C-alpha positions as CSV (number, residue, x, y, z in Angstrom):
1,X,163.0,0.5,142.7
2,X,160.8,1.2,145.8
3,X,161.8,-0.9,148.8
4,X,159.2,-1.7,151.4
5,X,161.0,-3.5,154.2
6,X,158.4,-5.1,156.5
7,X,160.7,-7.6,158.1
8,X,160.8,-5.9,161.5
9,X,160.6,-2.5,163.2
10,X,164.2,-3.2,164.2
11,X,165.3,-2.0,160.8
12,X,164.3,1.6,161.6
13,X,167.1,4.2,161.2
14,X,167.6,7.3,163.4
15,X,165.9,10.5,162.4
16,X,167.7,13.7,161.6
17,X,166.8,15.1,165.0
18,X,168.3,12.0,166.6
19,X,171.5,12.4,164.5
20,X,171.9,16.0,165.6
21,X,171.3,15.1,169.2
22,X,173.9,12.4,169.0
23,X,176.4,14.7,167.5
24,X,175.9,17.3,170.2
25,X,175.5,14.9,173.2
26,X,177.2,15.8,176.4
27,X,179.0,12.6,177.6
28,X,180.9,11.2,180.6
29,X,181.8,7.8,182.0
30,X,178.5,6.0,182.6
31,X,180.1,3.2,184.8
32,X,180.9,6.0,187.2
33,X,177.4,7.4,186.8
34,X,178.9,10.5,185.1
35,X,177.2,10.5,181.7
36,X,174.7,13.3,182.0
37,X,172.8,12.3,178.8
38,X,172.3,8.7,180.0
39,X,171.3,10.0,183.4
40,X,168.7,12.2,181.8
41,X,167.4,9.4,179.6
42,X,167.1,7.1,182.7
43,X,165.3,9.8,184.7
44,X,162.9,10.4,181.8
45,X,162.1,6.7,181.4
46,X,161.5,6.2,185.1
47,X,159.2,9.2,185.2
48,X,157.2,8.1,182.1
49,X,156.6,4.6,183.6
50,X,156.1,5.9,187.2
51,X,159.0,3.8,188.5
52,X,161.7,4.9,191.0
53,X,164.6,4.3,188.7
54,X,165.8,3.1,185.3
55,X,168.8,1.6,183.6
56,X,170.1,2.0,180.0
57,X,171.2,-1.3,178.4
58,X,172.4,-2.2,175.0
59,X,169.4,-4.4,174.0
60,X,166.1,-5.9,175.0
61,X,167.7,-9.3,175.5
62,X,170.2,-7.8,177.9
63,X,167.4,-6.0,179.7
64,X,165.4,-9.1,180.2
65,X,168.4,-11.2,181.3
66,X,169.6,-8.4,183.7
67,X,166.0,-8.4,185.2
68,X,165.8,-12.2,185.6
69,X,169.3,-12.3,187.2
70,X,168.2,-9.5,189.6
71,X,165.1,-11.3,190.7
72,X,166.3,-14.9,190.8
73,X,169.2,-17.0,192.1
74,X,170.7,-20.2,190.7
75,X,168.1,-23.0,190.7
76,X,165.2,-20.6,191.0
77,X,162.3,-20.9,188.5
78,X,160.6,-18.4,186.1
79,X,157.1,-19.0,184.8
80,X,156.7,-17.7,181.2
81,X,154.9,-18.4,178.0
82,X,156.0,-21.1,175.6
83,X,155.8,-18.5,172.7
84,X,157.5,-15.7,174.6
85,X,160.5,-13.9,173.2
86,X,162.5,-14.6,176.4
87,X,162.0,-18.4,175.9
88,X,162.2,-18.5,172.1
89,X,164.8,-16.0,171.0
90,X,167.2,-15.1,173.8
91,X,169.4,-18.2,173.6
92,X,168.4,-19.6,176.9
93,X,170.4,-16.9,178.7
94,X,168.6,-17.3,182.0
95,X,169.8,-21.0,182.1
96,X,173.2,-20.5,180.5
97,X,174.2,-17.5,182.5
98,X,172.1,-17.7,185.6
99,X,171.3,-21.4,186.2
100,X,167.6,-20.3,186.3
101,X,164.9,-22.8,185.3
102,X,162.2,-21.7,182.8
103,X,158.7,-23.2,183.5
104,X,156.8,-22.7,180.2
105,X,153.0,-22.5,180.0
106,X,151.0,-22.3,176.8
107,X,150.3,-18.9,175.4
108,X,146.8,-18.3,174.1
109,X,146.4,-16.7,170.6
110,X,146.1,-13.3,172.3
111,X,149.4,-13.7,174.1
112,X,147.9,-14.3,177.5
113,X,148.5,-17.3,179.7
114,X,145.6,-18.9,181.6
115,X,145.6,-17.4,185.1
116,X,144.6,-20.7,186.7
117,X,147.5,-22.4,185.0
118,X,149.9,-19.7,186.3
119,X,148.7,-20.0,189.8
120,X,148.8,-23.8,189.7
121,X,152.4,-23.7,188.4
122,X,153.7,-21.8,191.4
123,X,155.7,-24.3,193.4
124,X,154.7,-25.1,196.9
125,X,157.5,-25.4,199.5
126,X,159.0,-28.8,198.9
127,X,162.6,-30.1,199.0
128,X,162.1,-31.6,195.6
129,X,161.1,-28.4,193.8
130,X,162.8,-25.2,192.7
131,X,161.5,-22.0,194.2
132,X,159.2,-20.0,191.9
133,X,160.6,-16.4,192.0
134,X,159.2,-14.7,188.9
135,X,156.4,-14.5,186.4
136,X,157.3,-13.0,183.1
137,X,154.8,-11.6,180.6
138,X,155.3,-10.0,177.1
139,X,153.5,-6.9,176.0
140,X,152.9,-6.6,173.1
141,X,153.3,-10.3,172.3
142,X,155.5,-10.8,169.3
143,X,154.7,-14.4,168.3
144,X,151.0,-14.0,169.2
145,X,150.4,-11.4,166.5
146,X,151.6,-8.3,168.3
147,X,148.7,-8.6,170.7
148,X,148.6,-6.1,173.5
149,X,147.9,-7.4,177.0
150,X,145.0,-5.6,178.6
151,X,145.2,-3.8,181.9
152,X,142.6,-6.0,183.6
153,X,144.7,-9.1,182.7
154,X,147.9,-7.6,184.0
155,X,146.1,-6.7,187.2
156,X,144.9,-10.4,187.6
157,X,148.5,-11.7,187.2
158,X,149.9,-9.1,189.6
159,X,147.3,-10.1,192.2
160,X,148.4,-13.7,191.9
161,X,152.1,-12.7,192.2
162,X,151.5,-10.7,195.3
163,X,149.4,-13.4,196.9
164,X,152.3,-15.9,196.4
165,X,155.1,-13.5,197.0
166,X,156.4,-13.9,193.5
167,X,157.8,-11.0,191.4
168,X,156.3,-9.9,188.1
169,X,158.5,-8.9,185.1
170,X,157.1,-7.5,181.9
171,X,159.1,-7.8,178.6
172,X,157.7,-4.5,177.3
173,X,159.9,-4.3,174.2
174,X,156.8,-2.7,172.4
175,X,155.0,-1.5,175.5
176,X,154.4,1.9,173.9
177,X,152.6,0.1,171.0
178,X,150.5,-1.6,173.6
179,X,149.7,1.7,175.2
180,X,148.7,3.3,171.9
181,X,146.6,0.3,170.8
182,X,144.8,0.1,174.1
183,X,144.5,3.9,174.5
184,X,145.9,3.5,178.0
185,X,148.7,5.6,179.5
186,X,151.9,3.5,179.5
187,X,152.5,3.9,183.2
188,X,149.2,2.1,183.9
189,X,150.4,-0.9,181.9
190,X,153.7,-0.8,183.9
191,X,152.2,-0.1,187.3
192,X,151.9,-3.7,188.6
193,X,155.3,-4.9,187.3
194,X,158.2,-5.2,189.7
195,X,160.4,-4.7,186.6
196,X,159.7,-3.8,183.0
197,X,161.9,-3.4,179.9
198,X,161.2,-1.5,176.7
199,X,163.1,-1.0,173.5
200,X,164.2,2.3,172.0
201,X,165.4,0.7,168.8
202,X,162.1,-0.7,167.4
203,X,159.1,1.4,166.7
204,X,160.7,4.4,168.5
205,X,163.4,4.3,165.8
206,X,166.5,5.0,168.0
207,X,169.6,3.2,166.7
208,X,170.5,1.2,169.9
209,X,169.3,0.5,173.3
210,X,166.7,-0.6,175.8
211,X,165.6,0.5,179.2
212,X,165.0,-1.4,182.4
213,X,162.7,0.2,185.0
214,X,161.9,-0.7,188.6
215,X,162.5,0.2,192.2
216,X,165.7,1.9,193.4
217,X,166.9,-1.4,195.0
218,X,166.1,-3.4,192.0
219,X,168.0,-1.1,189.6
220,X,171.0,-1.1,191.9
221,X,171.1,-4.9,191.5
222,X,170.4,-4.6,187.8
223,X,173.3,-2.3,187.3
224,X,175.6,-4.8,189.0
225,X,174.2,-7.6,186.7
226,X,174.6,-5.3,183.6
227,X,178.3,-5.0,184.5
228,X,178.5,-8.8,185.0
229,X,177.3,-9.3,181.4
230,X,179.8,-6.9,180.0
231,X,177.2,-4.2,179.5
232,X,178.9,-1.4,181.4
233,X,179.2,1.4,178.8
234,X,181.4,4.5,179.0
235,X,180.6,7.6,176.9
236,X,177.3,6.1,175.6
237,X,175.5,9.4,175.9
238,X,175.8,9.6,172.1
239,X,173.3,6.6,172.0
240,X,171.2,7.8,174.9
241,X,170.7,11.2,173.1
242,X,168.8,9.4,170.4
243,X,166.7,7.6,173.0
244,X,165.6,11.0,174.5
245,X,164.5,12.2,171.1
246,X,162.6,8.9,170.6
247,X,160.7,9.3,173.8
248,X,159.8,12.9,173.0
249,X,158.9,12.6,169.4
250,X,158.2,9.0,168.3
251,X,155.6,7.6,170.8
252,X,152.5,9.5,169.6
253,X,153.1,8.7,165.9
254,X,152.9,4.9,166.6
255,X,149.2,5.2,165.8
256,X,150.3,5.7,162.1
257,X,152.1,2.4,162.2
258,X,149.0,0.7,163.5
259,X,146.8,2.2,160.9
260,X,149.2,1.1,158.1
261,X,149.2,-2.4,159.6
262,X,145.4,-2.5,159.5
263,X,145.4,-1.4,155.8
264,X,147.9,-4.1,155.0
265,X,145.9,-6.7,156.8
266,X,142.7,-5.8,155.2
267,X,144.3,-5.8,151.8
268,X,145.9,-9.2,152.3
269,X,142.6,-10.6,153.7
270,X,140.9,-9.7,150.4
271,X,143.3,-12.0,148.4
272,X,142.0,-15.5,147.8
273,X,145.2,-17.2,148.7
274,X,145.9,-15.4,152.0
275,X,144.3,-15.9,155.4
276,X,144.4,-13.1,158.0
277,X,142.8,-13.1,161.4
278,X,141.9,-9.4,161.4
279,X,140.8,-9.5,165.1
280,X,144.5,-10.3,166.0
281,X,145.8,-7.2,164.1
282,X,145.9,-4.7,166.9
283,X,149.3,-3.0,166.7
284,X,152.0,-2.9,164.1
285,X,152.3,-6.6,163.3
286,X,150.4,-8.6,160.6
287,X,150.7,-12.4,160.6
288,X,149.1,-14.2,157.7
289,X,148.9,-17.7,156.2
290,X,149.4,-18.7,152.6
291,X,146.6,-21.0,151.5
292,X,148.0,-21.9,148.1
293,X,149.2,-25.5,148.3
294,X,152.1,-25.2,145.9
295,X,153.6,-22.1,147.6
296,X,155.5,-22.0,150.9
297,X,156.2,-19.0,153.0
298,X,159.9,-19.2,152.1
299,X,159.1,-19.3,148.4
300,X,156.8,-16.3,148.7
301,X,159.6,-14.3,150.5
302,X,161.9,-15.1,147.6
303,X,159.3,-14.0,145.0
304,X,158.6,-10.7,146.8
305,X,162.2,-9.6,147.4
306,X,163.2,-8.8,143.8
307,X,160.1,-6.6,143.6
308,X,161.2,-4.6,146.7
309,X,158.9,-6.1,149.3
310,X,160.5,-7.8,152.3
311,X,158.7,-9.9,154.9
312,X,159.7,-12.7,157.2
313,X,158.6,-16.3,157.0
314,X,157.7,-17.5,160.5
315,X,156.6,-21.0,159.6
316,X,156.0,-23.3,156.6
317,X,153.0,-21.3,155.6
318,X,153.1,-18.3,158.0
319,X,154.6,-14.9,157.4
320,X,155.0,-11.7,159.4
321,X,155.0,-8.1,158.3
322,X,155.8,-5.2,160.6
323,X,155.0,-1.6,160.0
324,X,157.2,1.2,161.3
325,X,158.5,4.8,160.9
326,X,159.8,4.2,157.4
327,X,156.6,2.7,156.0
328,X,154.0,5.0,154.5
329,X,150.4,4.4,153.3
330,X,151.9,4.6,149.7
331,X,154.3,1.8,150.6
332,X,151.4,-0.4,151.8
333,X,149.5,0.2,148.6
334,X,152.6,-0.8,146.6
335,X,153.2,-3.9,148.7
336,X,149.6,-5.0,148.2
337,X,150.0,-4.5,144.5
338,X,153.1,-6.8,144.5
339,X,151.2,-9.4,146.5
340,X,148.4,-9.4,144.0
341,X,150.8,-9.7,141.1
342,X,152.5,-12.7,142.5
343,X,149.5,-14.5,143.9
344,X,147.4,-14.0,140.8
């Protein structure tokens, strides 16, 4: 039976080129800075994003937490969206580990936060208030439909941050998807950030790992905080080798994932019992609503699975499908055939 797994791009498996690179990787002790493959990956990432330095970490969640800990002290405050991955899905790490206070503001449907609301939320100097140290954005924005944040918006937020002497962090788990969707070089989307993370293990298909990029001073502090969190890795060049292949081979092909997501969205929109906002489908994510009164999202997931189509319920009537390296145009056609069979 054909299996079309659209639950997430995290389910991607390493390519044969990655497996060969992992098997042949030259390794050393990374805590001592002696793993040549990790060093090469970090240098490549920093160069791609036009940052001074980079740090290999085990996950995007670790990368975001390391970044927040490096920018903020206990009792400091971070401004971020109420639909952001950092707020929703990272177990409150900034509070649990760092004693750092999240100040949430509403995300708009396109993943942005109103610039006036951000500026108004920055705390004035007052003995009663925490210090605002950081603004955190997400690009592309997961819960807001995989929306890419545009360059002009990022520049507006960066201007506010500079005016108020606040740092800007970008959770760029899918920043390469944003760059492809916006047809903008990735370094331009990273240019105004004091720190930025991106995942190797989502659309880029490496098995493990994320990268944190920033200034030399910032990365020195981030490396200390990675160690604090137990993230100091030893001969992890076997993992970094796959990341190098990912950056060399997997970025340009993200356009295929976006095209498949568009085909899926248009096919779903043609069904009577499905609602899709096609304007929101700009990268590799498709969010859609079930209009059928007697069918919940969870029930539809259960009906799809035995026929080989896997999606995630993200609300009582809302579902998410994510295209990736292992999804072809033929897979999309099959998935739409299954949707039609069930809904009709």
